[in-house]
C-alpha positions in Angstrom: 186.6 158.7 246.2 186.0 155.5 245.8 183.0 153.6 247.3 183.1 151.5 250.0 181.0 148.2 250.4 180.9 146.4 253.3 178.9 143.2 253.1 177.1 141.2 256.2 179.5 138.8 257.2 182.0 142.2 257.6 179.3 144.2 259.7 178.8 141.0 262.2 182.8 140.7 262.3 183.0 143.9 263.3 180.3 143.7 266.2 181.6 140.5 267.4 184.9 142.3 268.2 183.5 144.8 269.2 180.7 142.5 271.9 184.5 141.0 273.2 186.2 143.9 273.6 183.2 144.8 275.4 182.7 141.5 277.3 187.2 141.9 278.4 186.2 145.0 279.6 183.3 143.7 282.2 185.0 140.6 282.5 187.9 142.7 283.9 186.2 144.0 286.9 185.3 140.5 288.9 189.3 139.7 287.9 190.2 142.6 289.4 187.7 142.1 292.2 188.5 138.1 292.5 192.4 138.3 292.5 192.4 141.7 295.1 190.0 139.5 298.2 191.8 136.2 297.8 189.1 134.6 294.7 190.8 133.7 292.1 189.0 131.1 291.0 185.3 133.2 290.7 187.1 135.9 289.2 188.4 134.1 285.9 185.5 131.9 286.0 183.6 135.9 285.7 185.9 137.3 282.9 185.8 134.0 281.3 181.7 134.2 281.1 181.7 137.4 280.4 184.3 136.9 277.7 182.2 134.4 276.3 178.9 136.2 276.9 179.9 138.9 274.8 180.9 137.0 272.3 177.6 135.7 272.1 175.2 137.5 273.2 177.2 141.2 274.1 176.4 143.4 276.5 173.1 142.0 277.3 175.3 138.4 278.6 178.5 140.4 279.6 177.1 143.0 282.0 174.9 140.5 283.7 178.1 137.9 284.4 180.5 141.1 285.5 178.1 142.0 287.6 177.0 138.6 289.5 180.9 137.4 289.9 181.8 140.6 291.0 178.6 140.4 293.6 179.2 137.1 295.0 183.3 137.6 295.6 181.9 140.8 297.1 179.8 139.3 299.3 181.8 135.8 300.2 184.8 138.0 301.3 182.3 139.6 303.5 180.9 136.4 305.0 184.1 135.1 305.1 186.2 137.5 307.5 186.9 136.9 310.7 185.1 138.6 313.6 187.8 140.8 315.6 186.9 140.5 319.3 188.6 143.1 322.0 190.0 140.7 324.6 188.8 143.5 326.8 184.7 142.1 326.0 186.2 138.3 327.1 187.0 139.0 330.8 185.6 142.2 332.2 187.0 141.0 335.9 190.7 140.2 335.9 191.3 143.0 338.9 
């Protein structure tokens, strides 16, 4: 068996690749939630923020970016949802 030798450059590229994959994985959450709740713009921005953050800082940046964008998408969809008012409550004395 031959010796396996890795340089620091090889290890760095391997770790950056793993971190980018984690960024893609975490970025899928805001992307899917954004498409589902009709806020694809912030879903796409959240995906790319997680991807770039994952490549640069790893899980330290990709997970918070995905969490913040997913939270914002869910929060904005709840506040923009129209309230349904029953017609019985609007006109109580029609008879």
